[in-house]
BAFIFI-448476 format. One record per residue (C-alpha): residue in three letters; x, y, z. Coordinates in Angstrom, 1 decimal, padded with zeros to 4 digits. Each point is the difference from the previous one (the first is absolute). Layout:
// BAFIFI-448476
R type     c1     c2     c3
R  ALA      X      Y      Z
...
This chain:
// BAFIFI-448476
R type     c1     c2     c3
R  MET -007.6  014.6  006.4
R  PRO  000.1  002.9  002.8
R  SER  000.2  003.7 -001.7
R  GLU  003.4  001.0  002.5
R  GLY  001.7 -002.9 -001.8
R  ILE  001.3 -003.0  002.1
R  GLU  003.0 -001.1  001.5
R  LEU  002.2 -002.5 -001.9
R  SER  002.3 -002.4  002.1
R  PRO  003.6  000.6  000.0
R  ASP  002.0 -002.0 -002.0
R  GLY  001.9 -001.7  002.9
R  LYS -003.2 -001.2  001.1
R  LEU -001.0 -001.8 -003.4
R  LEU  001.3 -003.2 -001.4
R  THR  002.4  000.5 -003.1
R  ASN -001.0 -001.5 -003.1
R  ASP  002.7 -002.1  000.2
R  GLU -001.3 -001.5  003.5
R  ILE -003.3 -000.4 -001.2
R  LEU  001.0 -002.5 -003.2
R  ARG  002.3 -001.3  002.9
R  LEU -003.2 -001.0  002.1
R  ALA -002.0 -000.5 -002.9
R  THR  002.6 -002.9 -001.2
R  LEU -000.2 -001.4  002.9
R  PHE -003.9 -000.3  000.7
R  VAL  000.1 -001.3 -003.7
R  ARG  002.5 -002.5  000.5
R  SER -002.0 -001.1  003.1
R  GLY -003.3 -000.6 -002.3
R  VAL -001.7  003.6  000.1
R  THR -001.7  000.1 -003.0
R  LYS -001.9  003.6  000.4
R  ILE  001.9  003.5  000.8
R  ARG -002.4  002.9  000.6
R  LEU  002.2  003.7  000.0
R  THR -002.2  002.1  002.5
R  GLY  001.2  002.7  002.9
R  GLY -000.4  003.3 -000.8
R  GLU -000.2  001.0 -003.5
R  PRO  002.0 -002.9 -002.1
R  THR  000.0  002.2 -003.2
R  VAL  001.8  002.7  001.5
R  ARG  002.8 -002.0  001.1
R  LYS  003.3  000.7 -002.4
R  GLY  000.8 -003.3 -001.9
R  ILE -003.7 -001.7  000.5
R  THR -000.2 -000.9 -003.4
R  GLU  003.4 -001.4  000.1
R  ILE -001.1 -001.7  003.1
R  VAL -002.7 -001.7 -001.6
R  GLY  002.6 -000.8 -003.1
R  SER  002.3 -001.9  002.4
R  LEU -003.2 -001.9  001.9
R  ASN -000.7 -001.0 -003.0
R  GLU  002.9 -001.8 -000.7
R  LEU -001.1 -002.0  002.8
R  ARG -002.6 -002.0 -002.1
R  GLN  003.0 -002.5 -000.4
R  TYR  000.1 -001.2  003.5
R  GLY -004.0 -000.1  000.3
R  LEU -001.8  003.5  000.0
R  LYS -003.4  000.3 -001.3
R  SER -000.6  003.2  000.7
R  ILE  000.8  004.0  001.3
R  GLY -002.4  001.7  001.1
R  MET -000.7  003.8  001.0
R  THR -002.3  001.9  002.2
R  SER  000.7  003.7 -000.7
R  ASN -002.2  003.3  000.2
R  GLY  000.7  000.5 -003.6
R  LEU  002.1  002.8  000.8
R  ALA  002.2  000.3 -002.6
R  LEU -001.4 -003.3 -001.8
R  HIS -001.1  001.9 -003.3
R  ARG  004.0  000.5 -001.1
R  LYS  001.2 -003.4  001.8
R  LEU -002.9 -002.7 -000.9
R  PRO  001.1 -001.0 -003.7
R  GLN  003.9 -001.0  000.8
R  LEU -001.4 -001.4  003.5
R  ILE -001.7 -002.8 -002.2
R  GLU  002.7 -000.3 -002.6
R  ASN  002.2 -000.5  003.1
R  GLY -002.5 -002.9  001.0
R  LEU -001.8  001.7  002.6
R  THR -003.5 -002.7 -000.1
R  HIS -002.7  001.8  002.6
R  LEU -000.5  002.9  001.2
R  ASN -002.7  001.6  002.6
R  LEU -000.7  003.6 -000.2
R  ARG -001.6  001.5  003.4
R  TYR -002.2  003.3 -000.7
R  PHE  000.0  002.1  003.2
R  ARG -002.9  002.3  000.8
R  LYS -000.5  002.5  002.8
R  PHE -001.5 -002.9  002.8
R  PHE -000.2 -002.9 -002.9
R  SER  002.3 -001.9 -001.7
R  LYS -000.8 -002.3 -002.6
R  ILE  002.3 -002.7 -001.2
R  ARG -000.6 -001.6 -003.5
R  MET  002.4 -002.7 -001.4
R  TYR  000.9 -000.1 -003.7
R  SER  002.7 -001.9 -002.0
R  CYS  001.7  001.5 -001.5
R  HIS -001.1 -001.5 -003.3
R  ASP -003.2  002.0  000.8
R  LEU  001.8  003.0  000.5
R  LEU  001.6  000.1 -003.1
R  THR -003.6 -000.6 -001.5
R  LEU -001.5  002.7  002.2
R  SER  003.1  002.3 -001.1
R  ALA -001.0 -000.5 -003.9
R  VAL -003.2  001.0  000.2
């Protein structure tokens, strides 16, 4: 993250939690089986653990996977609850000065790593 911080999107420019869930429900009932939360940094969004929990309820309609792409900014505080609420996949982005590495881990791998 830049040392000067980042400008956050105003609330009026973002989907509400209810809008996210309404869209996800429509997609899953239309045959979508995987949902990935991305854009900005999902872990700093208010209510992200509740969103994942609500998405998890869509498994009864055929949802198989709930993923997230994160730079890990607030992940250390939220990962256990996200997994408990149904997160199944996580992409971690690591940014370096002019180079970025992308590493993919399953939530099981992350729990294993955090236990070491």
